[in-house]
N, C-alpha and C positions, 0 to 999 in steps of 0.2 A: 826486196821492199821498194819499189818504185820513188824515185827520190827526182825532184824539180829544181834547179837554180834561178831565181830573180837574179833579173838583170836587164838594164836601161838601155834603149838602142845604143846610146853614145859610148857604151863600154865596147862595143862589137863595129861600130862604121868607124873606120878610117884605120882599125886596127887587123893587119890579116890573119893576124894568128890565135883572134879571140874566140873563133867558133870551135876550131880544132882542142885548144885549148880548153873549153868549158866541157867538150867531150870526153875528154880525157880525166874529166874529175870521176867520174864513172855514173850521171846523171843519164837518164832517158828522155828528158824532159827539159825547158827552160820555159819559166813565166815571164815575159815579155814585156814591159810596161808600153802601153798603146794610148793609154790617157794618165797623167800626173799631175802631182801639185806641185809647188815651188820647194825646190833644193837646191842645195851647195852639196856635191858626191865628189867624193876622191875617186879617181882613178888610176890606180898607181902602177898597170904597165902597160898604157896607151903611146903609143910612139908618139902620138904630138901632144897632148895636154895631161897636166894632174888631176886639176880641177874643172869640174865642169856646172856652170851657176844657172840652173832653169830659173829666171826670174817671176815666173808667175805659172799658173796651174795652164796647162794647154793638153791640147791631143796632138800626138806624136805622128800625124798622117793629114794627107788634104782631107778636110771633111765633103761631105755631099752635100752640096750646096742646096739642091734641092730640098733636102729634108731640113733645112734649117731657114729656110726661105719664109718671110713676115713672124718670125719666133723673136721674142721680146730677148731670151736669155739662148745663149748660143757659145758653143765652145770656143775658146781663143788658138789660135794657131800658135805654134814655137816660135821663140825667135831662134836664135843661130846656135842653139845648143843642140835643134832638133831638126834643122833645114827638110823641106822637101817632105819624100814618105819615109821619114828616118825608121819608125817602126817596120815599113814591109822592105827595106833595106837591111837591116838587122837579122829580120823574119827569115831571110831566105839565104843569108849566110850560115844560120844554124840550123838551117832546115838542110841546106850543101851536107853539114857535117853531122850528118843522120839523128840530130834530136827534133822530138815532138816538138812543138811551139804553142803555147796557151798565150793569149792578151791577159794583160793585167791592168786591170782599168780600175781607178780611183776616183767616186763618185760626189760624197756629199762632204767636199774638203774642198772651198774655192774662194780664195782670200781676195783676189781680184775681182772677181765676179761680185763676191760683198762688197766691196767697197764701192763699185760702180748700181750697184743696185741695194743699197742699203736695207729698203723695205722688203728684202726677203730671207734677211740673218733672223738667227734666235736672237732674241732680246730677253734678259735675263730680269729677274724681280727688283734688279736697282735701276731698270731703263738703260741698259750699257748693251749696245750691239755687238756681235760675235762675226766680224765680216766675215772669217773661214769657216762658218758653218751656214749653208743655208737652213732653213727650217723645211724641215721632210712635210709640215704638214700644208702647206700653203701648195695651192694645185699648181701653180708656174713652174716653182720647184720640182714638181713629182714628174709633172709632163717632160720636163728638161732632163730628168735625171733618165728616165726610163728610153727617152731619145737617146742621149746620150751613150748608156750601156748597151744598145742594140748596135749602134755604129763602130763603138770602140771596141767591142768585143768580138763581132764577127768580121774579123780581116782576113783577107785573102790567104788560104792553106791554114790558118788558124784550126785545131781541134779541138778547143775548150777555151772557158775564160776563167778569170777569178775573179770575182768582184768585191771592190775593197770600199768601205766606211757606207755601205747600203743602209743606212741607217739613221738614228739619231747622232748628230757630232755635237759635242757641249764644250764646255772652258776648254778641257786638256787637247793643246795643239800640237807640239812639240815644234814651234813658231822658233823662228832665227830669234837669238837673245832674249828667247821666252821669261820673264820674272814673276810668275806667279807662284813659286813652290813655298813662297818667305811662311805661309801661312799652313800647316797640314789639315789638309781637309778632308781627307780619307773619302770612303765612298760616299758615306751621307753627304757632306758639304759639297762634294764635286755633283751630285744630284742634283742638289738645289740648286746651285751655281749654273746648273744647264737645263732648268725648266723654261721654256719659251712662254713670254707671254707677249706674243703677237696678236695681231686680230684673229688670224687662224686658231691659233691657241687658246684663246679666251674663248671663243665659242666652245671648242672642244671640251674646255674645263666647264662650261656651263651644262653639256649636255651631261657631264657627272654629278652635278648638282652643285658645282662651287663658281663662286665669284671670281673672275679673275683678279680683279684690284683687292678683295680681301686675301686670296691667297698670294699673293704679290706682299701684303704686308708683314703676313704669315711667315713666310719664308725669309724674309728680312728679319724678324723676330726672333725665329730661329736659329740662324746663322750668329748672331751677336756675341753667344757664347763661343762660338768658333772663331771669331775675328779676335777674339781675347786669348785662344790659346787652350782652349779647353777640347779636350777629345770630342771626336764628333759620333764615334761608332763606327764600326765596321759591317758589312754587308747589309741588307735592305731593313735588317732589325735596326739599323742606325738612322736609315732614313725615317722608319717607324716613331724612333723616338724623338724625332726633331720637329715631325711635322703631325707626331697623332697616325695611328694604324687606318684610321678612314681615309682620312685627308690625302696618307700617301698613297692608298688603293687607289682611289679616283682618279690622283694625278697618273699611276702607272697604267690603269687602264686605257685612257686616253692616247697616251705615249706608244703602248704595246699595241692598238688597234693602228694608228697610223703606221710604225713602223711593219707591223705584217702585211699591210695592203700594199704598201708603199714595195716590199718585198718580192710579194706575189706579180705586182703589175709589171715591176720591173725584168724580174725572171722572163716573165710571157712575153715581154716585148724582144727579150734574147733570142729566145728560141720561135720567135715566131721571124726572125730575120736570118736564123743558123740553120747550116742543112743538119740532116738526120742524124744522130748521134755525136753530136755538139755537147760537149759537158759543161755544165756551169756549177759551180764552186764559189762560194760566198767566205770570206775572210768574217768570222763571229766569234763571239763571247758568249758563254751559255747563260750568262746572267740578264734576263732583256732589259732591266733597268740602268745598264752601262752604256755609254756613248764611245765613241768613238771610231778609227779605224778598222778595229775590229767589231763590226756592230752588234750590241746586244741582240740575241735571238733567242726565242723559244726552240729548243732543241726538236721536240716534236715534230712543231710545226714547218722549220725550215728544211728536215730533212723529209718533209712531204712535199716541199716546194723546188729545191735544188737538189743536184745531183749529188753533193757533198757540202762540207766545209772545211778550213784551213784553218786550223787553231793555235792561238799562241802558245809555244812548250817551253820557252827558254827558261824560264823560273821554274819549270816544274811540268808537270804533263797531266796534272791534275785537272784540268779544263777539259779533257777527252772525256772523262767519264761518264757527263749526262747525256753528250752525245751517244758513245758505246751505247749508254742505258737504252737510249732511243732507238738506235738501231735493234736491237736485242727484243725489242717490244714491240716491231711493226715496221720501220721505215728498213728494210734489210736493201743490201747493195748498192749500200753508200759510201763513199770515199770520204776519209777520216784522215786528213792528214796534218801532222804532226810539223808545225813551225819552228824550226831552230834558229837564232842567229847563230853564224859561223864565223863571227869579225870576232876576235877576240877584242880590241879596241873599243867596241859597242858594246861589249858586256857578255858576248858569247865564249863559249867553249867546244872549239871544233875539236880539241883532243877528247873530250867523253863523248863525240858524237855518239859512236858505237853503243858506248852503254845506254847513253839516253835514248837513241832509237831501239833500243832492247826493249827497254822501261814505256816507251810511247806503246810499241806494239803489244806488250801486255795488258795496256790500258784499253784497246780497242784501233790502234792506228792502223792504217792501210798503206799508207803513202806517207813521203817526209817532202819538207819543204825547207831550201836551205837559203836562208837571207845574210848575206846577198855575195853573190859569185863576183860581182862587179868590185865592191869593196873590200872586200878580204884581200890582207896580204899573201905573198908567197907561202909564209908558213904556217899561215890559215887553211889557204887551198891543198897543201900537203898534207896538211891533218885530215881533211876531209875525204882526199884520194884513197887515203889509209882506211879510213873506217869504212867508206862504201866498199871498196874493196873486200874487207872482212864482214860487212853483212852480205854481200853476195855466197 
C-alpha cells in the first residue's frame, strides 16, 4: 500500500540527513506544505533548531506577482521560518532521495487575512466574526482560493496535490491557546455556531426561503439550552432537533451548494494550471455539514470532481466507508487515502499502524498518509518503519 508522509519545508532545509531519513521510513511519497496556516512546530532532529514559529498563514515559495496584480486578497510571504523558495529547496532534496513530492495546500484558513479584511469572514448568529475562517460564499474569497490553489498546488516537479480546508471553516479552529471547549457543543452546536450571517449568506438563505435575521434569532434561541449545559445531540439529527427539520435542511442546501461549487471551481483551476496526469486529492469528511480542515463533502460528488480523498482515520477508519461505497457505485479508480497520526504525543498510535492500516484496507483504503514525519520522535519513526516493512 502506497504511503506518504507529511512534512514542512523547515523539517528538511538545513538538515542534510532529512531527505534520506524520510526515504528510509519506507514511504514512496512526501506531501510537502507549500501554503500553510500559522503554527508552532517541533523539529526534534534538526541540527539548527527545535521549534519553528510560523507567525501567520503564508505561501512557502515566491508568488507569481503577475497572477496577483490588482487583487485585493493575495497570499502573504513567509517570514524567516521559510525564506525564499523554501518549498522548492525541500522538494528538490526529497526528490533527490528518490521520493515523489506532492504539494500540501491549506486554503480557507487564514487568521491574518481575516484580521486585515474582516468583511470576508464568517460571522455567527451573535455577530461575532471568525478571522480564521473566510466565508467561502463570498465572490472575492472564492476567487482568491481558486488562484491560490492553482499556484500553490502546481509547483515545479510536483506530481500532485492535497487540498486542505476546501470548504466551510467554522468555530473549531485549533487556535493557539484556544478556550472554546468549556461547553460541549457537539455536532449540532458546532454547526449552529458555524453558520455564517454575512451579506452573501443572507442572500443565500433568502433563496431558500429563510430570513437571515429571523434565522439568527432562531439559532440564538436554539443554543440557549446548550449554553446551560444540556446536550445538543449528535449528527445531523441533533441539528434538526435544535433548528427543526425544515429550517435545518434549508441552511444545509445553501451551504452544500456553496461548498460543492467551490470545490468544482478550485479543482478545475488546479487542473488548468497542471500538467497531464497531475493528481488532485481533497482532505475530506463524508458528512457535508461538517466544517474544518477536512472539508465536509458529498462522497459521490467529490469523487466525481477530484482524483480521490484523504480521510482522517486516527480515531477509527469508519469515515472511509461512505467513500468506499461511492467508489463501488460508480466513481471507480479513485484514491482513498487513510490518514493516521503517527505522533504518539498528539494522540497517534504508531505502534498500531500495521493493524490500523490493515483495517483501513478492509474498508476500502488504497493508500496511507502519515501525519507527521517531521513532528514525530525517533521512537515513533522506528515504529512506522517497522509497520511499513511489514505491510510490504
